[in-house]
C-alpha positions as CSV (number, residue, x, y, z in Angstrom):
1,M,24.4,-1.2,12.3
2,S,25.9,-2.8,15.4
3,V,26.1,-6.5,15.6
4,Q,23.9,-8.1,18.3
5,P,25.7,-9.8,21.1
6,E,25.3,-13.6,21.0
7,I,24.2,-15.6,24.2
8,T,24.0,-19.2,24.6
9,Q,20.6,-20.9,25.2
10,R,21.6,-21.5,28.8
11,E,22.5,-17.9,29.6
12,P,18.9,-16.5,30.1
13,R,18.6,-19.0,32.9
14,S,21.8,-18.1,34.6
15,R,21.8,-14.3,33.7
16,S,18.0,-13.7,33.5
17,R,17.9,-10.4,35.3
18,E,20.8,-8.9,33.5
19,I,19.6,-9.9,30.2
20,M,16.1,-8.8,30.7
21,D,17.4,-5.5,32.1
22,A,19.4,-5.1,28.9
23,I,16.4,-5.9,26.7
24,Q,14.2,-3.5,28.6
25,G,17.0,-1.0,27.9
26,G,16.7,-1.5,24.1
27,R,19.4,-4.3,23.6
28,S,18.9,-7.2,21.3
29,F,20.5,-10.6,21.6
30,T,21.0,-13.5,19.1
31,V,20.4,-16.9,20.9
32,T,22.7,-19.7,19.9
33,R,22.7,-23.4,20.4
34,D,26.0,-25.3,19.6
35,G,27.4,-22.2,18.1
36,H,24.5,-21.7,15.6
37,P,22.0,-18.9,15.8
38,I,18.4,-20.2,16.6
39,G,16.6,-17.1,17.7
40,Q,16.6,-13.5,18.8
41,L,15.5,-11.8,22.1
42,V,14.5,-8.3,21.1
43,P,12.6,-5.4,23.0
44,L,8.9,-4.9,22.3
45,R,8.2,-1.8,20.4
46,R,5.9,0.5,22.5
47,R,3.1,2.1,20.6
48,R,2.5,5.6,21.3
49,R,-1.3,6.4,21.5
50,F,-1.2,10.1,21.3
51,V,0.4,12.5,18.9
52,S,0.4,16.1,19.9
53,R,-1.1,18.8,17.6
54,Q,2.4,20.3,17.0
55,E,3.8,16.8,16.0
56,F,0.9,16.1,13.7
57,A,1.3,19.5,12.0
58,A,5.0,19.1,11.6
59,M,4.5,15.6,10.0
60,S,1.6,16.9,7.8
61,R,4.0,19.6,6.3
62,T,6.5,17.0,5.2
63,A,3.9,14.5,3.9
64,S,3.5,14.0,0.2
65,A,0.5,15.4,-1.4
66,I,-2.3,12.9,-2.5
67,D,-4.9,12.9,-5.2
68,L,-8.2,13.2,-3.2
69,D,-10.2,11.7,-6.1
70,A,-7.9,8.8,-6.5
71,F,-7.9,8.3,-2.6
72,R,-11.7,8.5,-2.5
73,A,-11.9,5.8,-5.4
74,D,-9.6,3.5,-3.5
75,Q,-11.6,3.8,-0.4
76,D,-14.9,3.2,-2.3
77,A,-13.4,0.2,-4.1
78,T,-12.5,-1.3,-0.9
79,A,-15.7,-0.6,0.8
80,D,-17.5,-2.3,-2.3
81,T,-15.4,-5.3,-1.9
82,Y,-16.9,-5.8,1.6
83,L,-20.4,-5.0,0.5
84,D,-20.4,-7.3,-2.4
85,D,-18.5,-10.2,-0.7
86,P,-19.8,-11.0,2.9
87,S,-17.1,-13.6,3.4
88,A,-14.5,-10.8,3.2
89,R,-15.7,-9.4,6.5
């Protein structure tokens, strides 16, 4: 794992475009004040909304098998929690 470059608290003001372009490109930075880390600037993760049929099939082939009865019991228990306790909604 690579070490994140450090930038001082003032650098985002003076190098804003350069830093934002780097973040948009996937780089992260550790922000420091008086030489001490105080935060991080990291790119947002983009959520994919669509998974193709081929990708889903490939993922499904490598997924572990599940016990369908146990899965159904877990689902029922969760649903029962919400039905029995209105404040859990």
